[in-house]
Steps between C-alpha positions, in 0.01 A plus 500: 500500500214255486553126477266217414516150633475206264278216614674196640548236222291245690214749539509580129500128415202437727308779332569354157390153609180643649423685178557185295275297728221756477529509121484120478203484735312747284562293187397160641140412601442452871569145616212501748196702600385403846175695457398346167335169419505546125752547222431837344476555126834568333617575147698219341271230639546166321276287725237555768235306687314559823809458717808552283638754254819462295639816343817655367640841593821632356745215458337265753211254522295493821228288658249632750283254690277494803550123534711564809475367858311812620321571174670834442626585152873456447706591195833336412742544213518184291788597274610707199275619217575661166318624193361207302477269805187297567358330808230249598361407841249265658466713813755298697796483260639728231714417198643767277721525194738790536591652166867573431634717219854458375595690184235391248403181686204445730475204736313396814619349826247334731428579865246341735401561862224468754307819572686538829824539304658155530659437159553158351621611157745787454604650165499163321549480121179415316655188345632243752805299402416155362741210506790727591444724198556872493231743611364735233289813548134550408188700582184366661178451306291375794569472872306283747513472878364268766588441865880464522533449126521688170493405134554688177510477123755710312471667163747250352277210608677385817285373789636502857390424856647621830406380848591631840673203661586207269552164665553148375366347280605687186248661262269245336394533137135519398449362152812522282683834531735585210809439712594328829419697814800631692463714812696825508487593867139597571410505131446249225469546125179318413565520127581717200251542216663742253257422217187590696377862523576611856154647566332181380722283720462731800120486479512126576725530809353366823666526842373345823620407849381213716595472867582171666527458875577854608447764766636849575836346591561318174401192306490417130355664190485376141494747209381414152557703182374390158461637149338347194669583168282495187444146377607340827243241613546591866679756719869465575678639801650430839400403852744601776471439874666724758463635849196706597543860619564560869332775701779665706251685721340173612810280506724772652769448237 
């Protein structure tokens, strides 16, 4: 009478974990290629320049860059991606609006990160709270990004700014925004312009960043976001000062 031996439960578990790891590795782009000094072409590319490529694959957004200490290309996962999402980059930072679908509704939440994967905005509603009010949902008409900052205009006419490390003083108005400026964490609602076509308002949006005394271990940075509604004699917006990004590889943080 022949008998068969069942594998030990721990051996069977190890085999399953190994199979899962191999499957995951096959689905995710390599995080580094020690032999390559370029980011290869990939489907789903949303941004590329001579040193950086941002692309989506499956349900994730990635950034590949050769702006590394040794100059070799390195790919990191920035965060989640879904159908209908959009992203912008300046080669150093990436902002993206991840599209959510719930029943018959569509809405976007905002993410932002440096190309090495350090996030400063995670799954934030497109409309910041203002004056303690409730947060509604909306989709993004235009998205802008600069170093350590992101701005956007929604399809309902809301304009918002987010910065990486807000510090005192509070956001300062430029011109006369339609309502008082109130910071909501790292975000501020610059204003709501429901009577203006979103595309027309978005076309006037300008986002910039100016560094103060700063180095790779910190400092200050001031972000400015403005729009100019039809008939307005001058742009309106916000100026917000915060901390500058820190390089962990140089500062050993």
